[in-house]
TORMIKOL-206581 format. One record per atom (N, C-alpha, C): x, y, z; residue number from 0; atom name. Coordinates in pm, whole numbers. Example, Ala and Ser with C-alpha at 12.3 -4.5 7.8 and 13.67 -1.06 7.14 Angstrom:
BEGIN
((1319; -569; 780); 0; N) ((1230; -450; 780); 0; CA) ((1320; -330; 780); 0; C) ((1285; -225; 708); 1; N) ((1367; -106; 714); 1; CA) ((1290; 3; 787); 1; C) 
This chain:
BEGIN
((1693; -6494; 6448); 0; N) ((1589; -6393; 6438); 0; CA) ((1467; -6446; 6362); 0; C) ((1491; -6519; 6254); 1; N) ((1380; -6570; 6175); 1; CA) ((1299; -6673; 6254); 1; C) ((1371; -6759; 6328); 2; N) ((1299; -6857; 6411); 2; CA) ((1216; -6787; 6518); 2; C) ((1272; -6680; 6575); 3; N) ((1199; -6603; 6675); 3; CA) ((1072; -6544; 6613); 3; C) ((1084; -6485; 6494); 4; N) ((969; -6427; 6427); 4; CA) ((863; -6533; 6398); 4; C) ((907; -6650; 6355); 5; N) ((812; -6759; 6328); 5; CA) ((736; -6799; 6454); 5; C) ((807; -6808; 6565); 6; N) ((743; -6844; 6692); 6; CA) ((648; -6735; 6740); 6; C) ((684; -6608; 6717); 7; N) ((598; -6498; 6759); 7; CA) ((470; -6491; 6677); 7; C) ((476; -6532; 6551); 8; N) ((358; -6526; 6465); 8; CA) ((275; -6654; 6473); 8; C) ((343; -6769; 6463); 9; N) ((272; -6898; 6452); 9; CA) ((274; -6981; 6580); 9; C) ((341; -6932; 6682); 10; N) ((338; -7000; 6810); 10; CA) ((440; -7110; 6829); 10; C) ((517; -7143; 6725); 11; N) ((618; -7248; 6737); 11; CA) ((710; -7247; 6615); 11; C) ((829; -7299; 6633); 12; N) ((920; -7316; 6519); 12; CA) ((858; -7424; 6429); 12; C) ((854; -7398; 6301); 13; N) ((787; -7490; 6208); 13; CA) ((640; -7456; 6191); 13; C) ((593; -7354; 6259); 14; N) ((452; -7316; 6252); 14; CA) ((410; -7265; 6115); 14; C) ((506; -7208; 6040); 15; N) ((471; -7157; 5908); 15; CA) ((430; -7271; 5815); 15; C) ((501; -7382; 5823); 16; N) ((464; -7497; 5740); 16; CA) ((327; -7550; 5779); 16; C) ((295; -7551; 5907); 17; N) ((161; -7594; 5951); 17; CA) ((55; -7498; 5896); 17; C) ((89; -7369; 5897); 18; N) ((-2; -7269; 5842); 18; CA) ((-30; -7296; 5694); 18; C) ((75; -7328; 5618); 19; N) ((59; -7354; 5475); 19; CA) ((-29; -7475; 5448); 19; C) ((-30; -7570; 5541); 20; N) ((-110; -7691; 5525); 20; CA) ((-258; -7668; 5552); 20; C) ((-293; -7554; 5610); 21; N) ((-432; -7526; 5645); 21; CA) ((-511; -7490; 5520); 21; C) ((-635; -7531; 5519); 22; N) ((-721; -7491; 5408); 22; CA) ((-764; -7346; 5430); 22; C) ((-787; -7277; 5323); 23; N) ((-828; -7137; 5330); 23; CA) ((-975; -7129; 5294); 23; C) ((-1055; -7048; 5357); 24; N) ((-1018; -6963; 5469); 24; CA) ((-979; -7046; 5591); 24; C) ((-899; -6985; 5677); 25; N) ((-850; -7055; 5796); 25; CA) ((-966; -7095; 5886); 25; C) ((-961; -7216; 5931); 26; N) ((-1066; -7268; 6019); 26; CA) ((-1052; -7209; 6159); 26; C) ((-1164; -7188; 6228); 27; N) ((-1159; -7132; 6364); 27; CA) ((-1072; -7213; 6461); 27; C) ((-1069; -7345; 6444); 28; N) ((-989; -7429; 6533); 28; CA) ((-840; -7394; 6521); 28; C) ((-795; -7372; 6398); 29; N) ((-655; -7336; 6377); 29; CA) ((-627; -7199; 6437); 29; C) ((-713; -7104; 6411); 30; N) ((-693; -6969; 6464); 30; CA) ((-689; -6969; 6617); 30; C) ((-772; -7050; 6678); 31; N) ((-768; -7060; 6824); 31; CA) ((-638; -7121; 6873); 31; C) ((-580; -7213; 6796); 32; N) ((-456; -7277; 6838); 32; CA) ((-336; -7183; 6833); 32; C) ((-340; -7081; 6748); 33; N) ((-228; -6986; 6739); 33; CA) ((-258; -6852; 6805); 33; C) ((-376; -6838; 6858); 34; N) ((-419; -6710; 6914); 34; CA) ((-328; -6659; 7027); 34; C) ((-263; -6748; 7098); 35; N) ((-176; -6708; 7207); 35; CA) ((-42; -6652; 7164); 35; C) ((-7; -6666; 7037); 36; N) ((120; -6612; 6986); 36; CA) ((111; -6460; 6983); 36; C) ((216; -6391; 7031); 37; N) ((210; -6245; 7041); 37; CA) ((178; -6172; 6911); 37; C) ((226; -6222; 6798); 38; N) ((205; -6153; 6671); 38; CA) ((113; -6231; 6578); 38; C) ((25; -6312; 6634); 39; N) ((-58; -6399; 6550); 39; CA) ((-145; -6319; 6453); 39; C) ((-178; -6194; 6485); 40; N) ((-262; -6115; 6395); 40; CA) ((-193; -6086; 6262); 40; C) ((-61; -6106; 6255); 41; N) ((11; -6085; 6129); 41; CA) ((-8; -6200; 6031); 41; C) ((-69; -6310; 6076); 42; N) ((-94; -6424; 5988); 42; CA) ((-172; -6380; 5865); 42; C) ((-269; -6293; 5883); 43; N) ((-354; -6253; 5770); 43; CA) ((-276; -6181; 5661); 43; C) ((-158; -6125; 5694); 44; N) ((-78; -6055; 5593); 44; CA) ((24; -6147; 5527); 44; C) ((45; -6265; 5583); 45; N) ((139; -6364; 5527); 45; CA) ((278; -6305; 5503); 45; C) ((325; -6223; 5599); 46; N) ((455; -6159; 5583); 46; CA) ((571; -6254; 5604); 46; C) ((548; -6365; 5670); 47; N) ((660; -6454; 5701); 47; CA) ((724; -6511; 5575); 47; C) ((648; -6528; 5469); 48; N) ((706; -6583; 5345); 48; CA) ((819; -6493; 5294); 48; C) ((808; -6363; 5316); 49; N) ((913; -6272; 5272); 49; CA) ((1035; -6277; 5363); 49; C) ((1015; -6309; 5490); 50; N) ((1126; -6315; 5587); 50; CA) ((1194; -6450; 5589); 50; C) ((1126; -6552; 5542); 51; N) ((1178; -6689; 5551); 51; CA) ((1314; -6704; 5482); 51; C) ((1338; -6631; 5375); 52; N) ((1465; -6642; 5302); 52; CA) ((1584; -6609; 5393); 52; C) ((1565; -6521; 5489); 53; N) ((1676; -6485; 5578); 53; CA) ((1716; -6602; 5668); 53; C) ((1626; -6691; 5695); 54; N) ((1656; -6807; 5777); 54; CA) ((1718; -6921; 5699); 54; C) ((1719; -6910; 5567); 55; N) ((1773; -7017; 5484); 55; CA) ((1917; -6993; 5443); 55; C) ((1980; -6889; 5494); 56; N) ((2120; -6859; 5461); 56; CA) ((2209; -6948; 5547); 56; C) ((2292; -7031; 5480); 57; N) ((2374; -7125; 5558); 57; CA) ((2522; -7116; 5526); 57; C) ((2559; -7047; 5420); 58; N) ((2702; -7036; 5387); 58; CA) ((2742; -6889; 5387); 58; C) ((2871; -6865; 5398); 59; N) ((2918; -6726; 5397); 59; CA) ((2893; -6660; 5262); 59; C) ((2894; -6737; 5154); 60; N) ((2865; -6683; 5021); 60; CA) ((2719; -6637; 5013); 60; C) ((2628; -6718; 5065); 61; N) ((2487; -6679; 5066); 61; CA) ((2465; -6556; 5154); 61; C) ((2534; -6551; 5266); 62; N) ((2522; -6437; 5355); 62; CA) ((2573; -6310; 5287); 62; C) ((2685; -6320; 5216); 63; N) ((2740; -6205; 5144); 63; CA) ((2644; -6158; 5034); 63; C) ((2585; -6251; 4961); 64; N) ((2490; -6217; 4856); 64; CA) ((2366; -6149; 4915); 64; C) ((2317; -6203; 5026); 65; N) ((2201; -6144; 5092); 65; CA) ((2232; -6002; 5139); 65; C) ((2351; -5983; 5195); 66; N) ((2392; -5851; 5242); 66; CA) ((2397; -5753; 5124); 66; C) ((2456; -5796; 5012); 67; N) ((2464; -5709; 4895); 67; CA) ((2325; -5674; 4841); 67; C) ((2231; -5767; 4852); 68; N) ((2097; -5744; 4800); 68; CA) ((2011; -5658; 4891); 68; C) ((2042; -5658; 5021); 69; N) ((1953; -5593; 5117); 69; CA) ((2009; -5466; 5181); 69; C) ((2137; -5445; 5172); 70; N) ((2198; -5331; 5238); 70; CA) ((2274; -5248; 5135); 70; C) ((2309; -5129; 5175); 71; N) ((2379; -5038; 5085); 71; CA) ((2500; -4977; 5155); 71; C) ((2597; -4940; 5076); 72; N) ((2713; -4869; 5128); 72; CA) ((2707; -4721; 5094); 72; C) ((2600; -4680; 5031); 73; N) ((2583; -4540; 4993); 73; CA) ((2543; -4460; 5117); 73; C) ((2631; -4371; 5161); 74; N) ((2606; -4296; 5284); 74; CA) ((2483; -4207; 5276); 74; C) ((2446; -4165; 5155); 75; N) ((2327; -4080; 5143); 75; CA) ((2199; -4155; 5183); 75; C) ((2203; -4288; 5175); 76; N) ((2087; -4367; 5217); 76; CA) ((2066; -4363; 5367); 76; C) ((2168; -4323; 5441); 77; N) ((2160; -4319; 5587); 77; CA) ((2137; -4179; 5642); 77; C) ((2120; -4081; 5554); 78; N) ((2091; -3945; 5598); 78; CA) ((1947; -3939; 5647); 78; C) ((1922; -3851; 5744); 79; N) ((1784; -3837; 5793); 79; CA) ((1690; -3792; 5681); 79; C) ((1569; -3836; 5689); 80; N) ((1469; -3798; 5591); 80; CA) ((1451; -3647; 5595); 80; C) ((1422; -3589; 5480); 81; N) ((1397; -3444; 5475); 81; CA) ((1277; -3409; 5561); 81; C) ((1185; -3503; 5577); 82; N) ((1068; -3478; 5661); 82; CA) ((1103; -3468; 5808); 82; C) ((1215; -3528; 5848); 83; N) ((1255; -3527; 5988); 83; CA) ((1354; -3414; 6018); 83; C) ((1398; -3340; 5918); 84; N) ((1497; -3235; 5940); 84; CA) ((1434; -3110; 6001); 84; C) ((1306; -3090; 5985); 85; N) ((1243; -2967; 6032); 85; CA) ((1161; -2988; 6155); 85; C) 
């Protein structure tokens, strides 16, 4: 999933590292090179840095820790929002 997200934003796997190597503000040549990526407009928000950690999980222990940090077993967290009840 993380590799897919990287390709959708930066146009290729490894595109995030190429993005980091760019001088800021981003040069028009670079922007033109990634313009064909479906989610390239998300580059300006730099959201991939937050998602990259999910792609770095390689052991079952890391996966378990990530699951504990990101998900909950509290059933009340899965109840519909009060705003959606009416």
